[in-house]
C-alpha positions, 0 to 999 in steps of 0.5 A, spaced: 625 623 877 633 624 876 637 617 878 642 619 883 645 612 882 648 609 875 650 603 874 655 600 869 655 593 869 659 592 863 655 587 860 654 582 866 647 580 867 646 583 874 639 585 878 640 592 880 632 593 881 633 595 888 637 601 887 631 605 886 629 604 893 636 605 896 636 612 892 630 613 896 633 611 903 640 615 902 636 622 899 631 621 906 636 619 911 643 621 909 640 627 904 644 625 898 643 629 893 649 628 888 650 622 883 654 616 884 657 611 879 657 604 880 661 600 876 662 592 876 669 590 874 673 583 873 678 581 878 684 583 874 681 590 873 680 591 881 686 588 883 689 593 878 686 599 881 687 596 888 695 596 886 695 603 883 690 607 888 692 603 895 698 600 893 695 593 895 697 588 889 690 583 891 683 582 889 678 586 893 671 586 893 669 593 893 673 600 892 671 607 892 674 613 889 671 620 891 671 625 885 667 630 888 664 636 884 658 640 884 653 634 882 657 628 883 660 624 889 664 619 886 664 612 884 663 605 887 667 599 884 665 592 885 668 586 883 663 581 881 667 575 881 669 576 888 662 578 890 659 572 888 665 568 892 663 572 898 655 571 897 657 563 897 662 563 903 657 568 907 651 563 905 646 569 902 644 571 895 648 575 890 643 580 891 644 581 898 652 581 897 651 587 892 647 591 896 652 590 902 658 592 898 654 598 894 652 601 901 659 600 904 662 603 898 657 609 898 659 610 906 666 611 904 664 616 899 660 620 905 666 620 909 665 613 913 672 609 914 672 603 918 680 603 917 680 609 922 679 605 928 674 601 932 670 607 933 670 609 926 668 601 924 662 601 929 659 608 926 660 605 919 658 598 921 652 601 925 650 605 919 650 599 914 645 595 918 641 601 918 640 602 911 640 594 909 634 594 914 631 599 911 632 596 904 
């Protein structure tokens, strides 16, 4: 079976063993068939990307870049130090935070956008929870 989600951990020791299950969920429930790249980056790299592409000069947890082609949907970029911080603040595991951020980013690639108002935010939040429960 061809993997839909490829991860570039840049040497970081992060467990993404759950991605296979997420792929099955995305294929079955969202009919996802295009590949997605997930990149793990530093605070300085995500800040640079956030400044260049969103004109926000600050660290963020996750960014999504739609690069849609026939076989490729786009890339989700996750800041590992920020994910660690948020996991600690929210009193859950790094794995749970990475799952949430990965799903959040993928939903952005699929057209969900919580920044478009309360209705769009509710729709994205509902889908995130549904996927997390299945995962």
